C-alpha positions as CSV (number, residue, x, y, z in Angstrom):
1,X,0.0,0.0,0.0
2,X,1.4,3.4,-1.0
3,X,2.2,5.9,1.7
4,X,1.5,9.6,1.6
5,X,4.6,11.8,1.5
6,X,3.4,14.1,4.3
7,X,5.4,17.2,3.5
8,X,4.9,20.2,1.2
9,X,5.9,19.9,-2.5
10,X,9.4,20.5,-3.7
11,X,8.8,23.4,-6.1
12,X,12.3,23.2,-7.5
13,X,11.7,19.7,-8.8
14,X,8.3,20.9,-10.3
15,X,10.1,23.8,-12.1
16,X,12.7,21.3,-13.5
17,X,9.9,19.1,-14.7
18,X,8.4,22.1,-16.6
19,X,11.7,22.9,-18.2
20,X,12.0,19.2,-19.1
21,X,8.7,19.4,-21.0
22,X,10.0,22.3,-23.1
23,X,13.7,21.3,-23.4
24,X,14.1,17.6,-22.6
25,X,17.8,17.7,-23.6
26,X,18.5,20.3,-20.9
27,X,17.6,18.0,-18.0
28,X,20.0,15.4,-16.8
29,X,20.2,12.9,-13.9
30,X,23.0,13.2,-11.4
31,X,23.7,12.0,-7.8
32,X,23.3,14.5,-5.0
33,X,25.5,14.7,-1.9
34,X,23.6,11.8,-0.4
35,X,24.2,9.6,-3.4
36,X,20.6,9.6,-4.6
37,X,19.8,10.2,-8.2
38,X,17.9,13.5,-8.9
39,X,17.0,15.6,-11.9
40,X,19.2,18.6,-12.5
41,X,19.4,21.3,-15.2
42,X,22.2,21.3,-17.7
43,X,22.6,25.0,-17.8
44,X,25.2,25.0,-20.6
45,X,22.8,23.2,-22.8
46,X,19.9,25.4,-21.8
47,X,22.0,28.5,-22.7
48,X,22.6,27.0,-26.1
49,X,18.8,26.5,-26.5
50,X,18.3,30.1,-25.7
51,X,21.3,31.5,-27.6
52,X,19.3,34.1,-29.5
53,X,18.5,35.9,-26.2
54,X,21.3,34.8,-24.0
55,X,22.4,37.1,-21.3
56,X,25.6,36.0,-19.6
57,X,28.7,37.3,-17.9
58,X,28.9,40.9,-16.6
59,X,26.7,42.3,-19.4
60,X,24.6,45.2,-18.1
61,X,20.9,44.6,-18.1
62,X,17.8,46.0,-16.4
63,X,16.8,44.0,-13.3
64,X,16.4,44.3,-9.6
65,X,19.0,42.6,-7.4
66,X,19.8,42.7,-3.7
67,X,21.8,40.7,-1.1
68,X,20.0,37.4,-0.3
69,X,17.8,37.3,-3.4
70,X,19.0,33.8,-4.5
71,X,18.6,32.5,-0.9
72,X,15.1,33.9,-0.8
73,X,14.2,32.0,-4.0
74,X,15.6,28.8,-2.5
75,X,13.5,29.5,0.6
76,X,10.4,29.8,-1.6
77,X,11.0,26.5,-3.4
78,X,12.3,24.3,-0.5
79,X,9.8,21.8,1.0
80,X,8.8,21.8,4.6
81,X,7.8,18.9,6.8
82,X,5.0,20.7,8.7
83,X,1.3,20.5,8.9
84,X,-1.9,22.4,9.8
85,X,-3.5,21.2,13.1
86,X,-7.2,21.9,13.6
87,X,-8.3,23.8,16.7
88,X,-12.0,23.0,17.1
89,X,-12.4,25.0,20.4
90,X,-11.4,28.3,18.8
91,X,-13.4,27.7,15.6
92,X,-17.0,28.7,14.7
93,X,-19.2,26.1,12.9
94,X,-16.1,23.9,12.3
95,X,-17.8,21.0,10.5
96,X,-19.7,23.2,7.9
97,X,-17.9,26.5,7.4
98,X,-16.0,27.2,4.2
99,X,-13.8,29.8,5.8
100,X,-10.3,29.2,7.2
101,X,-8.2,31.1,9.7
102,X,-4.6,29.8,9.7
103,X,-2.4,30.8,12.7
104,X,1.4,30.6,12.0
105,X,4.2,31.9,9.7
106,X,2.6,32.8,6.4
107,X,5.6,31.4,4.5
108,X,4.9,28.0,6.0
109,X,1.1,28.4,5.4
110,X,1.6,29.4,1.7
111,X,3.7,26.3,1.2
112,X,1.2,24.1,2.8
113,X,-1.6,25.5,0.7
114,X,0.2,25.0,-2.6
115,X,-1.3,21.7,-3.7
116,X,-4.8,22.3,-2.3
117,X,-5.3,25.8,-3.6
118,X,-3.2,25.8,-6.8
119,X,-4.9,28.2,-9.2
120,X,-8.0,28.5,-7.1
121,X,-7.8,31.9,-5.5
122,X,-9.6,34.8,-7.2
123,X,-8.2,37.7,-5.1
124,X,-5.4,38.2,-2.6
125,X,-5.2,41.4,-0.5
126,X,-2.3,42.0,1.8
127,X,-1.2,44.8,4.1
128,X,2.4,43.8,4.9
129,X,4.7,45.7,7.3
130,X,5.7,49.0,5.7
131,X,9.4,48.9,6.7
132,X,9.3,52.2,8.5
133,X,12.3,51.3,10.7
134,X,10.2,50.3,13.6
135,X,7.9,47.6,12.3
136,X,8.6,44.0,12.8
137,X,9.5,41.9,9.8
138,X,10.1,38.2,9.3
139,X,13.7,37.1,9.7
140,X,13.7,34.0,7.5
141,X,16.2,31.1,8.0
142,X,18.0,30.9,4.7
143,X,19.6,27.5,4.0
144,X,21.9,26.2,1.2
145,X,20.8,22.6,1.0
146,X,17.2,21.6,0.3
147,X,17.6,18.1,1.7
148,X,19.1,19.5,4.9
149,X,16.2,22.0,5.1
150,X,13.7,19.2,4.9
151,X,15.4,17.5,7.8
152,X,15.9,20.5,10.0
153,X,12.5,22.0,9.4
154,X,10.8,18.9,10.7
155,X,11.5,19.4,14.4
156,X,13.9,22.2,15.2
157,X,11.6,25.2,15.8
158,X,14.5,27.1,17.2
159,X,15.9,27.3,13.7
160,X,12.7,28.6,12.2
161,X,11.5,32.1,11.2
162,X,11.4,34.8,13.8
163,X,10.2,38.4,13.9
164,X,12.9,41.1,14.2
165,X,12.9,44.9,14.2
166,X,14.3,46.2,10.9
167,X,15.8,49.4,12.1
168,X,16.8,52.0,9.6
169,X,20.4,51.8,10.9
170,X,20.6,48.2,9.5
171,X,22.9,48.0,6.5
172,X,20.5,45.6,4.8
173,X,17.4,47.7,5.6
174,X,15.8,47.4,2.2
175,X,17.3,43.9,1.4
176,X,15.8,42.3,4.5
177,X,12.4,43.6,3.6
178,X,12.7,42.4,0.1
179,X,14.0,39.0,1.3
180,X,10.8,38.8,3.5
181,X,8.4,39.7,0.7
182,X,10.0,37.9,-2.3
183,X,9.4,34.2,-1.4
184,X,5.9,35.0,-0.1
185,X,4.8,36.7,-3.3
186,X,6.4,33.9,-5.4
187,X,4.2,31.4,-3.6
188,X,1.1,33.6,-3.6
189,X,1.2,33.8,-7.4
190,X,0.7,30.1,-7.8
191,X,-2.5,30.2,-5.7
192,X,-4.1,32.8,-8.0
193,X,-6.5,31.8,-10.8
194,X,-5.5,32.7,-14.4
195,X,-7.7,35.8,-14.0
196,X,-6.9,36.4,-10.3
197,X,-5.8,39.7,-8.9
198,X,-3.4,40.6,-6.1
199,X,-3.6,44.0,-4.2
200,X,-0.8,45.1,-1.9
201,X,-1.0,48.1,0.5
202,X,2.3,50.0,0.7
203,X,3.6,53.4,1.5
204,X,6.4,55.5,0.0
205,X,9.2,53.6,1.7
206,X,9.2,50.4,-0.4
207,X,6.7,51.4,-3.1
208,X,9.3,51.5,-5.9
209,X,11.0,48.3,-4.8
210,X,7.7,46.5,-4.5
211,X,6.7,47.4,-8.0
212,X,10.0,46.0,-9.4
213,X,9.6,42.8,-7.4
214,X,6.0,42.4,-8.6
215,X,7.1,43.1,-12.2
216,X,9.5,40.2,-12.0
217,X,7.1,37.8,-10.3
218,X,3.8,38.6,-12.1
219,X,5.2,40.2,-15.2
220,X,5.3,43.9,-16.1
221,X,2.5,43.5,-18.6
222,X,0.2,42.4,-15.8
223,X,0.6,45.6,-13.8
224,X,-2.9,47.1,-13.6
225,X,-2.0,50.2,-11.7
226,X,-1.6,51.9,-8.3
227,X,-4.6,52.9,-6.4
228,X,-4.0,56.1,-4.4
229,X,-5.9,55.9,-1.1
230,X,-6.3,59.2,0.8
231,X,-5.9,57.6,4.2
232,X,-5.5,60.7,6.3
233,X,-8.3,63.2,6.9
234,X,-6.4,65.8,8.8
235,X,-2.9,67.1,8.0
236,X,0.1,65.7,9.8
237,X,1.5,68.9,11.4
238,X,4.4,66.9,12.9
239,X,5.9,66.0,9.6
240,X,9.6,66.9,9.7
241,X,9.7,68.0,6.1
242,X,6.5,70.1,6.4
243,X,4.9,67.7,3.8
244,X,1.9,65.9,5.2
245,X,1.7,62.5,3.6
246,X,-2.0,61.9,3.4
247,X,-2.0,58.9,1.2
248,X,-1.0,55.3,0.8
249,X,-0.7,53.1,-2.3
250,X,-2.4,49.9,-3.2
251,X,-0.3,48.0,-5.9
252,X,-2.5,46.0,-8.2
253,X,-1.5,43.1,-10.5
254,X,-3.5,40.5,-12.4
255,X,-2.3,37.0,-12.8
256,X,-2.2,35.7,-16.4
257,X,-0.8,32.3,-17.2
258,X,2.2,32.1,-19.5
259,X,0.1,30.9,-22.4
260,X,-2.1,34.0,-22.1
261,X,0.4,36.7,-20.9
262,X,0.5,39.6,-23.3
263,X,-2.6,38.6,-25.1
264,X,-4.4,41.9,-24.5
265,X,-1.7,43.7,-26.4
266,X,-1.5,41.2,-29.3
267,X,-4.7,42.5,-30.8
268,X,-3.9,41.0,-34.2
269,X,-4.3,37.5,-32.6
270,X,-7.9,38.2,-31.8
271,X,-10.4,37.4,-34.5
272,X,-14.0,36.3,-34.9
273,X,-14.0,33.7,-37.7
274,X,-17.4,32.2,-36.6
275,X,-19.1,35.5,-35.8
276,X,-19.4,34.6,-32.1
277,X,-21.8,37.2,-30.6
278,X,-19.3,37.6,-27.7
279,X,-16.9,39.3,-30.0
280,X,-13.3,38.7,-31.1
281,X,-11.4,35.8,-29.5
282,X,-8.2,33.9,-29.6
283,X,-7.5,30.3,-28.7
284,X,-5.7,29.4,-25.5
285,X,-4.2,26.4,-23.8
286,X,-6.3,24.4,-21.4
287,X,-3.7,21.8,-20.3
288,X,-2.9,21.7,-16.6
289,X,0.1,22.2,-14.4
290,X,0.0,19.4,-11.9
291,X,0.6,15.6,-11.9
292,X,-2.2,13.2,-11.0
293,X,-0.9,12.5,-7.5
294,X,-1.1,16.3,-6.7
295,X,-4.4,17.1,-8.4
296,X,-6.4,13.9,-9.3
297,X,-9.5,16.0,-9.9
298,X,-7.8,17.6,-13.0
299,X,-7.0,14.2,-14.6
300,X,-9.9,12.8,-16.7
301,X,-10.7,11.9,-20.3
302,X,-12.1,14.9,-22.2
303,X,-14.8,13.9,-24.7
304,X,-16.4,16.0,-27.4
305,X,-20.2,15.4,-26.6
306,X,-21.2,16.1,-30.3
307,X,-18.7,13.7,-32.0
308,X,-17.8,11.3,-29.2
309,X,-14.1,11.8,-29.9
310,X,-12.0,11.1,-26.7
311,X,-9.0,13.4,-26.5
312,X,-7.7,11.6,-23.4
313,X,-5.8,13.4,-20.7
314,X,-2.4,15.2,-21.0
315,X,0.5,14.3,-18.5
316,X,-0.3,17.4,-16.3
317,X,-4.1,17.0,-16.6
318,X,-6.5,19.8,-17.6
319,X,-6.6,23.3,-16.3
320,X,-10.2,23.0,-15.1
321,X,-12.1,20.4,-13.0
322,X,-14.8,18.4,-14.7
323,X,-17.7,20.7,-13.5
324,X,-15.9,23.9,-14.8
325,X,-15.0,22.1,-18.0
326,X,-18.6,21.1,-18.5
327,X,-19.7,24.7,-18.1
328,X,-17.2,25.8,-20.7
329,X,-18.4,23.1,-23.1
330,X,-22.1,24.1,-22.7
331,X,-21.1,27.8,-23.2
332,X,-19.3,27.0,-26.5
333,X,-15.9,28.0,-25.2
334,X,-14.0,24.8,-26.0
335,X,-12.5,24.4,-29.5
336,X,-12.5,20.8,-30.6
337,X,-9.8,19.4,-33.1
338,X,-10.9,17.2,-35.9
339,X,-8.6,14.4,-34.9
340,X,-8.3,12.6,-31.6
341,X,-4.5,13.3,-31.8
342,X,-5.2,17.0,-31.5
343,X,-5.5,19.0,-28.3
344,X,-8.7,20.9,-27.4
345,X,-8.2,24.6,-26.5
346,X,-10.5,27.3,-25.2
347,X,-11.8,30.6,-26.6
348,X,-10.4,33.7,-24.8
349,X,-12.6,36.7,-25.5
350,X,-11.0,40.1,-25.7
351,X,-13.8,41.9,-24.0
352,X,-13.6,39.6,-21.0
353,X,-9.9,40.2,-20.6
354,X,-10.3,43.9,-20.5
355,X,-12.9,44.2,-17.7
356,X,-11.2,43.3,-14.4
357,X,-12.4,46.7,-12.9
358,X,-15.6,48.5,-13.9
359,X,-16.2,52.2,-13.3
360,X,-13.6,52.7,-10.6
361,X,-11.2,55.6,-10.0
362,X,-7.6,55.1,-9.2
363,X,-8.0,57.7,-6.4
364,X,-9.9,56.5,-3.3
365,X,-11.0,59.2,-0.9
366,X,-14.4,58.0,0.5
367,X,-12.9,56.2,3.5
368,X,-10.0,56.8,5.8
369,X,-7.9,55.2,8.5
370,X,-10.1,56.8,11.2
371,X,-13.1,54.9,9.8
372,X,-11.2,51.7,10.3
373,X,-10.3,52.7,13.9
374,X,-13.9,53.5,14.7
375,X,-15.0,50.1,13.4
376,X,-12.3,48.3,15.3
377,X,-13.1,50.1,18.6
378,X,-16.8,49.4,18.2
379,X,-16.2,45.7,17.8
380,X,-13.2,45.0,20.0
381,X,-13.0,47.9,22.4
382,X,-10.9,51.1,22.5
383,X,-7.4,50.8,21.1
384,X,-7.6,47.0,20.6
385,X,-5.8,47.3,17.2
386,X,-3.6,50.1,15.8
387,X,-4.5,51.6,12.4
388,X,-6.7,48.9,10.9
389,X,-7.9,49.3,7.3
390,X,-11.6,50.3,6.9
391,X,-13.7,47.4,5.8
392,X,-15.3,49.5,3.0
393,X,-11.8,49.9,1.4
394,X,-11.5,46.1,1.1
395,X,-15.1,45.6,0.2
396,X,-14.6,47.9,-2.8
397,X,-12.0,45.6,-4.3
398,X,-13.8,42.4,-3.4
399,X,-16.9,43.7,-5.0
400,X,-15.0,44.7,-8.2
401,X,-12.8,41.6,-8.6
402,X,-14.7,38.5,-7.3
403,X,-17.7,36.5,-8.2
404,X,-20.2,35.1,-5.7
405,X,-18.2,31.8,-5.3
406,X,-14.7,33.3,-5.1
407,X,-11.9,32.5,-2.6
408,X,-10.2,35.6,-1.1
409,X,-6.9,35.3,0.7
410,X,-5.1,37.6,3.1
411,X,-1.8,36.3,4.5
412,X,-1.0,39.4,6.5
413,X,-4.4,39.2,8.2
414,X,-3.8,41.6,11.1
415,X,-7.3,42.1,12.7
416,X,-9.0,40.2,9.9
417,X,-10.5,43.3,8.2
418,X,-10.6,41.3,4.9
419,X,-12.7,38.5,6.5
420,X,-15.1,41.2,7.8
421,X,-15.3,42.7,4.3
422,X,-16.1,39.4,2.6
423,X,-18.9,38.6,5.1
424,X,-20.3,42.2,4.7
425,X,-20.5,41.8,1.0
426,X,-22.0,38.3,1.1
427,X,-24.7,39.7,3.5
428,X,-25.6,42.4,1.0
429,X,-25.6,40.5,-2.4
430,X,-26.1,36.9,-1.3
431,X,-22.7,35.7,-2.5
432,X,-21.0,32.7,-1.0
433,X,-17.4,34.0,-1.2
434,X,-15.1,32.5,1.4
435,X,-11.9,33.7,3.0
436,X,-8.6,32.3,4.1
437,X,-6.8,34.4,6.7
438,X,-3.2,33.8,7.7
439,X,-1.6,35.5,10.7
440,X,1.6,35.0,12.6
441,X,1.1,34.7,16.4
442,X,2.9,37.9,17.0
443,X,2.6,38.8,20.7
444,X,0.8,42.0,21.8
445,X,2.8,44.6,23.5
446,X,2.3,44.3,27.3
447,X,1.6,48.0,27.5
448,X,-1.0,48.0,24.8
449,X,-4.7,48.3,25.3
450,X,-5.1,44.9,23.5
451,X,-3.0,43.2,26.1
452,X,-4.8,44.8,28.9
453,X,-8.1,43.6,27.4
454,X,-6.8,40.1,27.6
455,X,-5.5,39.5,24.0
456,X,-2.1,37.8,24.2
457,X,-1.3,37.9,20.4
458,X,-2.6,39.3,17.1
459,X,-4.5,36.1,16.1
460,X,-6.6,36.3,19.2
461,X,-7.7,39.8,18.2
462,X,-8.3,38.7,14.6
463,X,-10.4,35.6,15.6
464,X,-12.5,37.6,18.1
465,X,-13.2,40.2,15.4
466,X,-14.6,37.6,13.0
467,X,-16.8,36.2,15.8
468,X,-18.2,39.5,16.8
469,X,-18.5,40.8,13.2
470,X,-20.3,37.7,12.2
471,X,-22.8,37.9,15.1
472,X,-23.5,41.5,14.3
473,X,-24.0,40.8,10.6
474,X,-26.6,38.0,11.4
475,X,-28.5,40.5,13.6
476,X,-29.1,42.7,10.5
477,X,-31.0,42.1,7.3
478,X,-29.4,39.5,5.1
479,X,-29.8,38.7,1.5
480,X,-32.2,35.7,1.0
481,X,-29.7,33.7,-1.1
482,X,-26.9,34.0,1.4
483,X,-25.9,30.8,3.2
484,X,-25.1,32.9,6.3
485,X,-21.6,31.4,6.7
486,X,-19.9,33.5,9.4
487,X,-17.9,30.6,10.8
488,X,-14.2,29.7,10.3
489,X,-12.0,26.7,10.9
490,X,-8.9,27.5,12.9
491,X,-5.8,25.7,11.7
492,X,-2.4,26.1,13.3
493,X,0.9,25.6,11.6
494,X,2.9,23.0,13.6
495,X,5.6,20.4,13.1
496,X,4.6,17.4,11.2
497,X,2.5,14.7,12.9
498,X,5.0,12.2,11.8
499,X,8.1,11.1,13.8
500,X,11.5,12.1,12.5
501,X,12.2,8.6,11.3
502,X,9.3,8.9,8.8
503,X,11.4,11.5,6.8
504,X,14.9,10.4,7.7
505,X,15.0,6.6,8.3
506,X,18.6,6.5,7.4
507,X,19.6,8.3,10.6
508,X,17.9,5.8,12.9
509,X,20.1,4.1,15.4
510,X,19.9,0.5,16.6
511,X,18.7,1.7,20.0
512,X,15.8,3.6,18.4
513,X,14.3,0.8,16.4
514,X,11.3,0.7,18.7
515,X,10.3,4.1,17.3
516,X,9.5,2.3,14.0
517,X,6.5,0.6,15.6
518,X,4.6,3.9,15.5
519,X,5.6,6.6,13.1
520,X,3.2,9.2,14.5
521,X,4.0,11.5,17.3
522,X,2.3,11.1,20.7
523,X,-0.7,13.3,21.6
524,X,-1.6,13.9,17.9
525,X,-5.3,13.4,17.4
526,X,-7.3,11.8,14.5
527,X,-8.3,15.3,13.5
528,X,-4.6,16.3,13.3
529,X,-3.9,13.3,11.0
530,X,-7.0,14.0,8.9
531,X,-5.9,17.5,8.0
532,X,-2.3,16.5,7.2
533,X,-3.8,13.9,4.8
534,X,-6.1,16.6,3.2
535,X,-3.0,18.7,2.7
536,X,-0.9,15.9,1.3
537,X,-3.7,14.8,-1.1
538,X,-4.6,18.3,-2.1
539,X,-8.2,18.0,-0.9
540,X,-10.1,21.3,-0.2
541,X,-9.6,22.1,3.5
542,X,-13.1,23.8,3.7
543,X,-15.1,20.7,2.6
544,X,-17.8,19.6,5.1
545,X,-16.6,16.9,7.5
546,X,-18.8,14.3,9.1
547,X,-17.8,11.9,11.9
548,X,-19.4,8.5,12.4
549,X,-18.8,5.5,14.6
550,X,-18.8,2.3,12.5
551,X,-18.1,-1.0,14.2
552,X,-16.8,1.0,17.2
553,X,-14.2,2.8,15.1
554,X,-14.1,6.6,14.4
555,X,-14.5,7.3,10.7
556,X,-14.3,10.7,8.9
557,X,-16.3,11.4,5.8
558,X,-15.0,14.5,3.9
559,X,-17.7,15.8,1.6
560,X,-19.4,12.4,2.1
561,X,-17.2,10.3,-0.2
562,X,-14.5,12.6,-1.4
563,X,-12.3,11.1,1.3
564,X,-12.9,8.5,4.0
565,X,-10.4,8.1,6.8
566,X,-10.0,5.8,9.8
567,X,-7.0,6.2,12.0
568,X,-8.1,3.9,14.9
569,X,-6.1,0.8,15.7
570,X,-7.1,-2.9,15.0
571,X,-9.0,-2.2,11.8
572,X,-10.4,-5.6,10.5
573,X,-11.7,-6.8,7.1
574,X,-15.3,-6.3,8.1
575,X,-14.8,-2.6,8.7
576,X,-12.8,-2.3,5.4
577,X,-15.7,-4.0,3.5
578,X,-18.2,-1.7,5.2
579,X,-16.2,1.4,4.1
580,X,-15.8,0.1,0.6
581,X,-19.6,0.2,0.2
582,X,-19.5,4.0,0.4
583,X,-17.5,4.0,-2.9
584,X,-15.0,6.7,-1.7
585,X,-12.7,8.5,-4.2
586,X,-9.9,8.2,-1.6
587,X,-9.5,6.2,1.6
588,X,-6.7,6.3,4.1
589,X,-5.7,4.2,7.2
590,X,-2.9,4.3,9.7
591,X,-0.1,2.1,8.5
592,X,0.1,0.2,11.7
593,X,-3.6,0.4,12.4
594,X,-4.7,-3.0,11.1
595,X,-5.6,-6.0,13.2
596,X,-3.0,-8.1,11.4
597,X,-0.6,-8.1,8.5
598,X,-3.1,-10.3,6.6
599,X,-5.8,-7.5,6.9
600,X,-3.3,-4.9,5.7
601,X,-2.4,-7.1,2.7
602,X,-6.0,-7.7,1.8
603,X,-7.2,-4.0,2.0
604,X,-6.3,-3.1,-1.6
605,X,-7.9,-6.3,-2.9
606,X,-11.1,-5.7,-1.0
607,X,-11.4,-2.2,-2.5
608,X,-10.5,-3.5,-6.0
609,X,-13.5,-5.9,-5.8
610,X,-16.0,-3.6,-4.1
611,X,-14.9,-0.1,-5.1
612,X,-12.3,-0.3,-7.9
613,X,-12.1,3.4,-8.4
614,X,-11.1,4.2,-4.8
615,X,-7.5,5.2,-4.2
616,X,-6.1,3.5,-1.1
617,X,-3.3,5.0,1.0
618,X,-1.8,4.7,4.4
619,X,0.2,7.1,6.7
């Protein structure tokens, strides 16, 4: 029985696989320092392939560089052996809500979300530290060796990321801020849909650098513009220069896949050969970006319903799940080749690509920081949070960018204004948008009003705001179509549920062989194991979860039969046969949880007979 890997994906190897698809002769096999064979790039050969546009040596070129950039890229790509542990007691409507609140380092959280939310997020809004010389920033632990990073990140929290004050006397003042932002933005981009949008609040200090970094990550062609927000109502009479800075910026980029990037400017590629009433269009790729083990829902045979031709499934699957693909087929957006050897593509309409925002000014002066402070004080008490953004500011973007089923992410959540804004808009228009908030457990200053009010860290403030805002919203008039989801699942970044020997069995000593009898850490619950399995399998973390006792064993049903899990000991064949009757897409057990070796051996055969389409794994 195959085991789940139980760590985040190695993005470096994924990138190499993509290069291999384009230039197979540029990827070679070689032994790493441990003697294991891995894929590596033959850069000399790759330079030869790109000789027409080769930039090498000391030749001058336009780009942004700073000390630590390469290490920051390594940090973005390196896998981690961590997980998300559910916290039911701090959650609201845990079993049914579609909203998530993740407590922990956002770099870890973004890595853990890679497989589950790849290309699924419509909008990201973040309000990161502005690098004023007083704010805290993340001090990331850069490492040189990916394999070593995987080993060290499993247990040794003392080597993990910390918050440090980035004073303006620091010789790496701007570099440290860029090193903090760069890997997080790299990871954030992969979560965005092809038509997704990211908005980043910033002030004058790093505005220029942020734009250059975003140009590199998202592409300069995808820069939509800067929103200028008049955040201050009254003039700052204490300004040393005499210039009252009354505004902040909101940097806005769209995410366009490589096959689509620049399409808006290539107007000559848009045509309307079949007089489609939706206007000029061009064809675009619909093949996917993930292997079957990462995104099984994107791997299926695609059949033209009018001709019956089966176009099979490409190695990286399709870009859309079966339901979305069916919608596109019914809307006449899929272009079918005449031969089964061809590859279906989609129609990309010019008018749809040009309308991310509708009737909105780049200057926003209808709300101010003081509005956000009043809202926070009314919900949480006087002075509970310093300078929160007003909900109406975020609502403005959510309303413009998202549809009624969109996912909105904020990985510098602060007091969770973004979550508040999403719920407000759902209340008004009946949408079922859901949010994912991520916030580091940064401690509150012991002299602050928040600490005096009983809040020990920022996530405590954020979670309480969502609770109180949700209650207040339900007391008002709600749209009749709204599902009234004001709950959220609290998940906390933690070390893996698996013992060290699960990841590094080569380091086990003779005296430690007894550890191999159970590869799971003590005091980890079945819910803990379930969520690590959801992460590893790329299953949506917001799907409904039902628990049931079957033959005395606790069994989890995720979205009924999307995944069935039992982590109790002494599982027998009768229970296995009972679970097979539910025809689950995926089923998972504890590796040492079977009543006997014979039962373990027979599990796959039982499912092959009773539920042949089920994927069976163990942890």
